[in-house]
C-alpha positions in Angstrom: 0.3 0.2 -0.3 1.1 3.3 -1.0 1.1 5.6 2.0 0.8 8.5 0.3 4.7 9.8 2.8 7.1 10.6 -0.4 8.7 13.6 0.2 7.1 13.6 4.2 9.7 15.5 6.5 9.5 13.2 9.4 11.1 14.2 12.6 11.5 10.1 15.2 12.7 11.1 19.0 15.3 8.7 21.0 15.2 7.1 17.1 19.2 5.1 17.3 17.6 1.6 18.5 13.8 -0.4 19.4 10.7 1.6 19.0 12.0 4.5 17.3 14.2 2.7 15.3 11.3 0.3 13.8 9.7 4.0 13.6 12.8 5.7 12.0 12.9 2.8 9.6 9.1 2.0 8.3 8.9 5.9 7.6 11.7 5.9 5.5 10.5 2.2 3.7 6.8 4.9 3.0 9.2 8.3 1.5 9.7 10.2 4.0 13.1 12.6 4.7 14.6 11.1 8.4 15.3 13.1 10.5 16.9 10.4 14.0 17.7 11.4 17.0 19.3 9.4 20.1 22.8 10.3 21.9 25.4 8.1 20.1 26.8 10.0 17.4 28.6 6.5 15.7 25.2 4.4 15.9 22.5 6.8 13.7 25.8 8.1 12.2 25.4 3.8 10.5 22.0 3.2 11.0 20.9 6.9 9.1 23.9 5.6 6.2 21.7 1.6 6.7 18.5 3.5 6.3 19.5 5.7 3.2 20.9 2.5 1.2 18.2 0.9 2.3 15.2 3.2 1.6 16.7 5.1 -1.4 15.8 8.5 1.0 17.6 11.7 2.5 18.2 10.3 6.3 19.7 13.3 9.0 20.3 12.6 12.6 21.0 15.1 15.7 23.0 13.4 18.7 21.6 15.3 21.3 19.1 14.6 24.7 15.8 15.3 23.4 14.7 16.3 26.8 17.1 19.2 27.3 15.7 22.3 25.5 19.4 22.8 23.4 18.9 19.0 22.4 15.6 20.3 21.1 16.3 23.3 19.5 19.7 21.4 18.0 16.7 18.8 16.4 13.8 21.5 15.1 16.8 23.3 13.8 17.7 20.4 11.8 14.3 19.6 10.8 12.2 22.6 11.0 9.0 22.0 9.8 8.2 18.5 10.6 5.2 16.4 8.4 5.4 13.5 11.1 6.6 13.9 14.6 6.9 10.5 16.4 7.0 11.1 20.3 10.1 8.4 21.9 11.8 8.9 25.3 13.8 6.6 27.9 11.4 5.8 30.8 12.6 5.9 33.8 14.4 2.9 35.6 11.9 0.4 37.3 11.6 1.4 41.2 9.4 0.6 43.6 7.9 3.7 44.4 9.1 4.0 47.9 11.9 4.8 46.3 11.3 7.3 44.2 12.0 11.2 46.1 11.5 14.2 44.0 14.3 15.1 41.0 13.8 11.4 40.6 9.8 12.3 40.2 10.4 15.4 38.1 12.5 13.7 36.0 10.0 11.0 35.2 7.1 13.1 34.4 10.0 15.7 32.4 11.1 12.3 30.1 6.9 11.7 29.1 5.5 14.1 29.6 7.2 17.1 29.3 9.1 16.6 25.8 6.6 15.0 24.7 4.4 18.3 24.8 7.1 20.3 24.5 8.0 19.2 20.9 4.1 19.1 19.6 3.8 22.7 20.6 6.6 23.9 18.3 5.6 21.3 15.3 2.0 22.5 15.5 1.9 25.7 14.2 3.4 24.6 10.6 1.6 21.8 10.4 -1.7 23.2 10.7 -0.5 26.0 8.2 0.0 23.4 5.5 -3.4 21.5 6.3 -0.6 18.2 7.1 0.2 16.7 9.7 0.9 13.6 12.3 1.9 13.5 15.8 2.8 9.6 17.0 3.0 9.2 21.0 5.1 6.3 22.0 3.9 5.1 25.7 2.7 1.7 27.3 0.6 -0.5 28.1 0.8 0.5 31.5 -0.9 3.7 30.9 -4.6 0.8 30.4 -2.4 -2.0 33.1 -0.2 -1.5 36.2 2.8 -2.5 35.7 5.7 -3.4 38.6 8.1 -0.4 39.2 6.9 1.3 36.3 4.1 3.8 38.1 5.9 6.6 37.5 6.4 5.8 33.9 2.7 5.0 34.0 1.5 8.1 35.4 4.1 10.5 32.9 2.6 8.2 29.8 -1.4 8.9 31.4 -0.6 12.0 32.2 0.4 13.4 28.7 -2.5 11.3 27.1 -4.9 13.2 29.2 -3.3 16.4 27.4 -3.1 15.3 23.9 -6.4 14.3 24.0 -7.7 18.3 23.9 -5.7 19.2 21.8 -5.8 16.3 19.3 -9.5 17.7 19.2 -8.2 21.9 18.2 -6.5 21.0 15.7 -8.8 18.4 13.9 -9.9 20.4 11.5 -6.4 22.0 10.1 -5.2 18.0 8.7 -3.1 18.0 12.2 -4.0 14.3 13.7 -2.4 12.9 17.4 -2.1 9.9 18.5 -0.4 6.9 20.6 0.6 4.2 20.2 0.4 1.9 23.6 3.4 -1.3 23.2 2.7 -4.1 25.3 6.2 -6.5 25.2 8.0 -5.6 22.6 12.2 -8.1 21.7 14.1 -4.4 22.8 16.5 -3.6 25.6 14.2 -2.2 27.8 11.8 -5.5 27.6 15.6 -7.4 28.1 16.3 -4.6 31.7 12.7 -5.9 32.5 14.1 -9.6 32.4 17.3 -9.1 34.1 15.8 -7.3 36.9 13.8 -10.5 37.1 15.8 -13.0 37.5 17.7 -11.4 39.8 15.3 -10.7 42.1 13.9 -13.9 41.9 16.5 -16.6 41.4 15.5 -17.3 38.3 17.5 -18.2 35.2 16.9 -15.3 32.3 15.9 -17.8 29.4 13.4 -19.0 31.8 11.7 -15.2 32.8 12.1 -14.5 29.2 9.8 -17.8 28.7 7.2 -17.9 31.2 6.7 -14.5 30.3 6.4 -14.5 26.1 4.2 -18.0 27.1 1.5 -15.0 28.8 0.5 -13.8 25.8 -2.0 -15.0 23.8 0.1 -14.5 20.5 3.1 -16.9 22.1 5.9 -13.8 21.4 6.8 -11.0 21.8 7.0 -8.5 19.1 9.0 -6.7 16.9 10.2 -3.1 16.3 9.8 -3.5 12.8 5.4 -4.0 13.1 5.5 -1.7 15.5 6.6 1.0 13.2 4.8 -0.1 10.6 1.6 0.6 12.4 3.1 4.2 13.4 2.9 4.7 9.6 -0.1 4.0 8.6 -1.1 6.4 12.0 1.1 8.8 9.8 -0.2 7.9 6.1 -2.6 9.8 3.8 -4.7 6.6 4.7 -5.2 7.9 8.7 -6.8 11.5 8.5 -9.7 10.5 10.4 -8.9 9.0 13.2 -6.8 10.9 16.0 -6.9 10.7 19.6 -6.9 7.3 20.1 -4.9 4.5 21.7 -3.9 1.7 19.9 -2.9 -1.7 21.6 0.0 -3.5 20.7 0.4 -6.3 22.5 -0.6 -10.0 21.4 -3.7 -9.8 23.2 -2.2 -9.5 26.4 -4.9 -6.9 27.9 -7.4 -8.7 28.7 -10.2 -6.7 27.5 -13.1 -6.1 25.8 -13.1 -2.2 24.6 
């Protein structure tokens, strides 16, 4: 399917690996000019070259902390008028709520709520003026279902979800959509880190923890960054202009609900 995105400019935050990388790959495949972001310039340079060669599109990158004002400005300087913004950022490490102090709480809120709001504010005027824009926020299934040790991340992402629910309806008349993708268990470094923590606390082997976790998922496996990216690309497509303010749960059926 032609997604109608050839020549569109996409800014993908935290895209050097994992789900962000999957989104960047899918958007480049759809014909977008892509701006990557991460903290390791060498990794970004290698990925930019690989995606450009693979898909025949221009791919550049900005090595910066997306949560810092300086990092955000560098991203917007590199891609000043994006048609697509994928908000993604690393979340705070797994930690029991009782271990959180005020600085840690504020850092988590900045990472997973304040940062995407700031970037959204920066790009929306141009999108509304041009009559086309797609913003996708990568949040988490923990917005709907509590996950042990992720209370801070879940709370910040839930706050972002509520904030965007109002904003998306203000900009909908201008051809701009804002949606959230809620990943379940995807085969990423963050998932592995969670398994390592569980294995350490339980005394089980890492392989046992991983196998047991996969068995809990009706699909019987973990998701891949590639299929996550394809969902993101569709939400950004010309065909998805009537989808806005939605929380798209990608979890292989793990969340047990009819609605």
